C-alpha positions as CSV (number, residue, x, y, z in Angstrom):
1,M,-63.3,25.2,2.3
2,A,-60.5,25.7,5.1
3,K,-57.3,23.6,5.1
4,S,-56.3,21.9,8.1
5,I,-53.2,22.6,9.6
6,E,-51.4,19.7,10.3
7,H,-49.5,19.7,13.7
8,R,-46.0,17.6,14.2
9,E,-44.1,17.6,16.9
10,E,-40.7,18.8,16.4
11,E,-37.5,16.5,16.6
12,P,-35.5,16.8,19.7
13,A,-32.0,18.4,18.5
14,P,-29.0,16.5,18.3
15,P,-27.0,16.3,21.0
16,P,-23.9,18.3,20.5
17,P,-20.6,16.4,18.9
18,P,-18.0,15.3,22.3
19,V,-15.3,18.1,22.7
20,Q,-11.5,16.7,22.1
21,E,-11.5,15.8,25.7
22,E,-13.9,13.0,25.6
23,L,-12.8,11.6,22.1
24,P,-9.5,9.7,22.3
25,F,-6.6,10.5,19.7
26,I,-8.3,13.5,18.0
27,S,-4.5,14.1,17.1
28,L,-1.1,13.4,17.3
29,R,1.3,15.9,18.7
30,R,4.4,16.6,20.8
31,G,4.6,15.3,24.3
32,D,2.5,12.0,23.3
33,Q,4.0,8.6,23.5
34,S,2.2,5.6,22.1
35,R,3.0,3.2,19.3
36,G,0.9,5.2,17.0
37,V,3.3,7.7,17.3
38,A,6.1,5.2,16.5
39,T,4.1,4.2,13.5
40,L,3.6,7.8,12.3
41,Q,7.7,8.4,12.5
42,L,8.2,4.7,10.6
43,R,5.9,6.6,8.0
44,L,7.5,9.7,7.9
45,G,11.2,8.7,7.7
46,A,11.6,10.0,11.1
47,P,13.6,8.2,13.9
48,V,11.6,6.0,15.5
49,T,11.3,7.1,19.3
50,G,7.5,6.1,20.1
51,V,7.6,10.1,21.0
52,F,6.4,12.7,19.5
53,D,8.9,15.3,19.7
54,E,10.5,18.2,18.5
55,V,12.2,16.3,15.4
56,T,8.4,14.6,14.5
57,E,7.2,17.6,14.7
58,Y,9.1,19.6,12.3
59,T,9.1,16.2,9.8
60,V,5.2,16.3,10.3
61,K,5.5,20.6,9.1
62,T,7.3,19.0,6.2
63,V,5.2,16.8,5.1
64,Q,2.1,18.8,5.6
65,R,3.7,21.8,3.0
66,D,4.6,18.8,0.5
67,L,1.1,17.7,0.9
68,R,-0.5,21.5,0.9
69,F,-1.7,21.5,4.2
70,M,-1.3,24.0,6.9
71,P,2.0,23.2,8.5
72,T,0.7,23.3,12.2
73,G,3.0,20.2,13.0
74,I,0.1,18.0,14.9
75,A,-0.8,15.0,12.6
76,T,-4.6,15.0,12.0
77,P,-6.4,12.4,10.9
78,E,-7.2,13.7,7.4
79,L,-2.7,13.2,7.4
80,H,-3.4,10.0,8.6
81,G,-5.6,9.1,5.5
82,R,-3.0,10.8,2.9
83,L,-0.1,8.5,4.7
84,G,-2.1,5.5,4.1
85,L,-2.2,4.6,8.4
86,P,-4.6,3.9,10.2
87,W,-6.8,6.1,12.1
88,P,-7.4,6.0,15.1
89,P,-3.4,5.2,15.5
90,L,-2.6,2.0,17.1
91,E,-2.7,2.3,20.8
92,N,0.7,0.9,23.2
């Protein structure tokens, strides 16, 4: 007896993930200004200005090294999680 072959239509591929410009708050980095930056600075013990400046970047790199993250100076969702901060960061 011949086996019947089932014909199933393939499901369409899922859409590609959004690019960074389409997503708010992928990370916080030098030049950003927000309440989220101020919250990060407070948690890091950096001067609280609300501006992600050179001092904040240096402090983020130091904390990243301490946590055995790659020291990029960019505050990612993973870093926020390890610091117990909300993600996405608080907006203005």
